[in-house]
C-alpha positions as CSV (number, residue, x, y, z in Angstrom):
1,X,-0.1,-40.3,-157.8
2,X,3.5,-39.2,-157.9
3,X,4.7,-36.1,-159.6
4,X,7.3,-36.6,-162.3
5,X,9.1,-33.7,-163.9
6,X,12.0,-33.4,-166.3
7,X,15.3,-31.9,-164.9
8,X,15.0,-28.8,-167.1
9,X,12.0,-27.7,-165.0
10,X,14.3,-27.2,-162.0
11,X,15.1,-23.8,-163.5
12,X,11.8,-22.6,-162.1
13,X,12.9,-22.9,-158.4
14,X,10.0,-20.9,-156.9
15,X,7.4,-23.1,-158.7
16,X,9.2,-26.3,-157.8
17,X,9.4,-25.1,-154.1
18,X,5.7,-24.4,-154.2
19,X,5.0,-27.8,-155.7
20,X,7.1,-29.5,-153.0
21,X,5.1,-27.8,-150.2
22,X,1.7,-28.5,-151.8
23,X,2.2,-32.2,-152.3
24,X,2.5,-34.8,-149.6
25,X,4.6,-37.0,-151.9
26,X,8.2,-36.7,-153.2
27,X,8.7,-35.3,-156.7
28,X,10.6,-37.5,-159.1
29,X,13.0,-35.8,-161.5
30,X,13.9,-37.4,-164.7
31,X,17.0,-36.9,-166.9
32,X,17.0,-38.1,-170.5
33,X,13.8,-40.0,-169.7
34,X,15.2,-41.9,-166.7
35,X,14.8,-41.4,-163.0
36,X,17.6,-39.2,-161.6
37,X,16.6,-37.5,-158.4
38,X,13.8,-37.1,-155.8
39,X,13.0,-33.8,-154.2
40,X,10.6,-33.0,-151.3
41,X,10.1,-30.3,-148.7
42,X,12.2,-30.4,-145.6
43,X,9.1,-31.0,-143.5
44,X,8.2,-34.1,-145.5
45,X,11.8,-35.3,-145.4
46,X,12.1,-35.0,-141.7
47,X,8.7,-36.7,-141.2
48,X,9.9,-39.6,-143.4
49,X,13.2,-39.9,-141.5
50,X,11.2,-40.0,-138.2
51,X,9.0,-42.8,-139.6
52,X,12.0,-44.8,-140.8
53,X,13.7,-44.4,-137.4
54,X,10.5,-45.7,-135.7
55,X,10.3,-48.7,-138.0
56,X,13.9,-49.5,-137.3
57,X,13.2,-49.4,-133.5
58,X,10.2,-51.7,-134.1
59,X,12.5,-54.2,-135.9
60,X,15.0,-54.0,-133.1
61,X,12.2,-54.6,-130.6
62,X,11.0,-57.6,-132.5
63,X,14.5,-59.0,-132.5
64,X,14.8,-58.4,-128.8
65,X,11.5,-60.3,-128.2
66,X,12.8,-63.2,-130.3
67,X,16.0,-63.5,-128.1
68,X,14.1,-63.0,-124.9
69,X,15.2,-59.4,-124.0
70,X,12.0,-57.8,-123.0
71,X,10.9,-55.0,-120.6
72,X,7.7,-53.7,-119.2
73,X,5.3,-52.5,-121.9
74,X,4.3,-49.3,-120.1
75,X,7.9,-48.3,-119.7
76,X,8.6,-49.1,-123.3
77,X,5.6,-47.0,-124.5
78,X,6.7,-44.1,-122.3
79,X,10.2,-44.2,-123.7
80,X,8.8,-44.3,-127.3
81,X,6.5,-41.4,-126.7
82,X,9.3,-39.3,-125.2
83,X,11.7,-40.2,-128.0
84,X,9.3,-39.4,-130.8
85,X,7.4,-36.5,-129.1
86,X,4.1,-38.3,-129.3
């Protein structure tokens, strides 16, 4: 379940930092009762970006299949593992 905190709690920077590192989800910050920002640890942010990049590459690959631009599967997997340090 996502964490939701009011913006005034951002004064407690050490506690917020601890919370960001303890949870595996982003923390939603509200202002005047409405969603305003999202905060998360750098590690979680970088992990999320890596996943988004991988999903984008998959979408590109599916498009390439549709238009007939394909390559050897073993070569493609090797390239993907190298790119994403898998």
